[in-house]
C-alpha positions in Angstrom: -49.0 -93.7 -29.3 -50.6 -91.5 -26.6 -51.1 -93.1 -23.2 -54.6 -94.2 -22.5 -56.7 -91.8 -20.5 -59.0 -93.4 -17.9 -62.7 -93.4 -18.7 -63.6 -91.5 -15.6 -61.3 -88.6 -16.7 -62.8 -88.7 -20.2 -66.3 -88.4 -18.7 -65.2 -85.3 -16.7 -63.6 -83.7 -19.8 -66.8 -84.5 -21.8 -68.9 -82.6 -19.3 -66.6 -79.6 -19.4 -66.6 -79.6 -23.2 -70.4 -79.8 -23.4 -70.8 -77.1 -20.8 -68.5 -74.7 -22.6 -70.9 -74.5 -25.5 -68.0 -74.7 -28.0 -67.2 -77.1 -30.8 -70.9 -77.7 -31.7 -71.1 -80.4 -29.0 -74.4 -80.1 -27.1 -74.3 -82.9 -24.6 -71.7 -84.8 -22.6 -72.7 -88.0 -24.4 -71.7 -86.5 -27.8 -68.4 -85.2 -26.4 -67.8 -88.6 -24.8 -68.4 -90.5 -28.0 -66.0 -88.2 -30.0 -63.3 -88.5 -27.3 -63.5 -92.3 -27.3 -63.1 -92.2 -31.1 -60.0 -90.0 -30.8 -58.5 -92.3 -28.1 -59.2 -95.4 -30.4 -57.3 -93.6 -33.1 -54.3 -93.2 -30.8 -54.9 -89.5 -30.0 -55.5 -87.7 -26.8 -59.3 -87.5 -26.2 -59.1 -83.7 -26.0 -58.1 -83.7 -29.7 -61.7 -84.6 -30.5 -62.8 -81.1 -29.4 -60.3 -79.5 -31.7 -60.7 -81.7 -34.8 -64.3 -82.7 -34.7 -67.6 -80.8 -34.9 -71.1 -82.1 -34.4 -73.4 -80.9 -37.1 -77.1 -81.9 -37.2 -76.3 -84.7 -34.8 -73.5 -86.1 -37.0 -69.7 -86.2 -36.2 -67.7 -84.2 -38.7 -64.0 -84.0 -39.1 -62.9 -80.5 -39.9 -61.4 -80.1 -43.4 -58.2 -78.6 -42.0 -57.8 -81.6 -39.6 -58.6 -84.0 -42.4 -55.9 -82.4 -44.6 -53.4 -82.4 -41.7 -53.9 -86.1 -41.1 -53.5 -86.8 -44.8 -50.2 -84.9 -45.0 -49.0 -86.5 -41.7 -49.6 -89.9 -43.4 -47.4 -89.0 -46.3 -50.0 -87.3 -48.6 -49.4 -84.2 -50.6 -51.7 -81.6 -52.2 -51.0 -79.0 -54.8 -53.5 -76.2 -55.3 -54.2 -75.0 -58.8 -57.1 -72.6 -59.4 -58.4 -71.1 -56.2 -61.2 -68.6 -56.6 -64.8 -68.0 -55.4 -66.1 -69.9 -58.5 -63.6 -72.7 -58.9 -61.1 -74.6 -56.7 -58.7 -77.2 -58.1 -56.4 -79.5 -56.0 -54.1 -82.3 -57.0 -53.9 -85.0 -54.2 -51.3 -87.7 -54.1 -50.2 -90.5 -51.8 -47.7 -93.3 -52.1 -50.4 -95.9 -51.4 -53.2 -94.4 -53.6 -51.6 -92.6 -56.5 -52.8 -89.1 -57.5 -55.9 -87.4 -58.6 -56.9 -83.9 -59.6 -60.2 -82.7 -58.1 -62.1 -79.6 -59.3 -65.2 -78.1 -57.7 -67.1 -75.2 -59.1 -70.0 -73.1 -58.0 -72.0 -74.4 -60.9 -71.4 -78.0 -59.7 -72.6 -77.0 -56.3 -75.7 -75.3 -57.8 -76.5 -78.3 -59.9 -76.2 -80.5 -56.8 -78.6 -78.2 -54.9 -76.0 -77.3 -52.3 -75.9 -73.5 -52.6 -79.2 -73.0 -50.8 -77.1 -73.4 -47.7 -76.4 -69.7 -46.7 -72.7 -70.6 -46.0 -72.1 -71.2 -49.7 -73.1 -67.6 -50.4 -70.9 -66.1 -47.7 -67.8 -68.3 -48.1 -67.9 -70.0 -51.6 -64.1 -70.5 -51.9 -63.8 -72.1 -48.5 -66.8 -74.4 -49.2 -65.3 -75.4 -52.6 -62.0 -76.1 -50.9 -63.6 -78.3 -48.3 -65.3 -80.3 -51.0 -62.1 -80.8 -52.9 -60.3 -81.9 -49.7 -62.9 -84.4 -48.8 -63.2 -85.9 -52.3 -59.5 -85.9 -53.0 -58.5 -87.6 -49.8 -61.3 -90.2 -50.0 -60.1 -91.0 -53.5 -56.4 -91.5 -52.8 -56.2 -92.4 -49.1 -59.6 -93.1 -47.6 -58.1 -94.4 -44.3 -58.0 -90.8 -43.1 -61.7 -90.2 -43.4 -63.4 -93.5 -42.7 -66.9 -92.9 -41.3 -66.6 -89.1 -41.2 -67.4 -86.1 -43.4 -66.5 -82.5 -43.2 -68.8 -80.1 -41.4 -69.6 -78.5 -44.8 -70.7 -81.8 -46.2 -72.9 -82.6 -43.2 -74.6 -79.3 -43.4 -75.4 -80.0 -47.1 -76.9 -83.3 -46.1 -79.6 -81.6 -44.1 -82.9 -81.9 -46.1 -84.1 -78.6 -44.7 -81.2 -76.9 -46.4 -81.4 -78.8 -49.7 -85.1 -78.3 -50.3 -86.6 -75.3 -52.1 -87.3 -72.3 -49.8 -90.8 -72.4 -48.4 -93.2 -69.5 -49.0 -93.0 -66.7 -46.4 -94.6 -67.7 -43.1 -96.9 -65.4 -41.1 -95.4 -63.5 -38.2 -95.1 -65.9 -35.3 -97.3 -65.2 -32.4 -95.0 -66.8 -29.8 -91.2 -67.2 -29.8 -90.3 -70.8 -29.1 -86.9 -72.1 -28.0 -85.3 -75.0 -29.9 -86.1 -78.1 -27.7 -82.5 -79.4 -28.0 -81.0 -76.0 -26.9 -83.5 -75.8 -24.0 -82.7 -79.3 -22.8 -79.0 -78.6 -23.0 -79.4 -75.5 -20.8 -81.5 -77.4 -18.3 -78.9 -80.1 -18.2 -76.1 -77.6 -17.6 -78.1 -76.1 -14.8 -78.4 -79.5 -13.1 -74.7 -80.1 -13.6 -73.7 -76.8 -12.0 -71.9 -77.6 -8.7 -71.4 -74.0 -7.4 -73.4 -70.8 -7.4 -70.6 -69.3 -9.5 -71.3 -72.0 -12.1 -75.0 -71.0 -12.2 -73.9 -67.3 -12.6 -72.0 -68.3 -15.7 -75.2 -69.6 -17.2 -77.1 -66.3 -16.6 -76.6 -65.0 -20.1 -78.0 -68.2 -21.6 -81.0 -68.0 -19.3 -81.8 -64.4 -20.3 -81.9 -65.5 -24.0 -84.9 -67.7 -23.3 -88.1 -65.8 -24.2 -90.6 -65.1 -21.5 -93.3 -67.8 -21.2 -93.4 -71.5 -20.2 -89.8 -72.2 -21.3 -88.5 -69.2 -19.3 -90.5 -70.4 -16.3 -89.0 -73.9 -16.6 -85.5 -72.4 -16.6 -86.1 -70.2 -13.6 -87.6 -73.0 -11.6 -84.7 -75.3 -12.5 -82.1 -72.7 -11.6 -83.8 -71.7 -8.4 -84.1 -75.4 -7.3 -80.5 -76.1 -8.1 -79.3 -73.0 -6.3 -81.2 -74.1 -3.2 -79.6 -77.5 -3.4 -76.2 -76.0 -3.7 -76.8 -73.8 -0.7 -78.0 -76.8 1.3 -74.9 -78.8 0.4 -72.4 -76.1 1.4 -72.8 -73.1 3.6 -72.2 -70.0 1.4 -69.9 -67.3 2.7 -71.5 -64.3 4.4 -72.8 -61.7 2.0 -72.9 -64.2 -0.9 -75.2 -62.6 -3.6 -78.4 -64.4 -4.7 -77.5 -66.0 -8.0 -81.1 -66.8 -9.1 -84.4 -65.4 -8.0 -87.7 -67.0 -8.8 -89.4 -63.8 -9.9 -89.8 -63.6 -13.6 -87.7 -61.0 -15.3 -84.7 -61.2 -13.0 -83.0 -63.9 -15.0 
């Protein structure tokens, strides 16, 4: 059993994980929730960043992590056919018996899953993930209670499952995803040093010119002024953010 990590330390780790932009975690609250789940399972909170992924706002346990936990709990898997059109796995556990699970591309097509672009690029891996999830849920569901694999969560998205819409006219204005913009603005507010703001420069540049870019520039300029007011910068310290449009 891993020693409990104090909540204040988990909060700091959550901010760092969210700020990194890795693991699909967009906010400190999402990272904090996953880390608390990991700690409740007797694992170090940082394991959440390795094993979990947030897809469409849902926590997902990576297929490899799901299989590793199953095997650590005494489960076994034997792979039979393993191609881009069919994957077969036999899963067994002392507490749940054994079952052979097969997934084919035709099954995925009939279920309306293959509209997800990932199915076209990595069919074998997607079939394998489906086998792992179904097989483990069947013989030893304790490993997967309340979680799905990232591939399953992606397939739950109605926007992926529905028929492709007709071609849309050329957009007049490029708009940033509101969630991504809010995350960037939050990261700017959380920056505690000018160097931290500098690390966000590439993300700022990706915001198209317009109202969203102006919001980002204003937030970064305001935060830079606050940081300079809080601590005297060394002589010759470069200006991290300027208010003129086009410099970010």
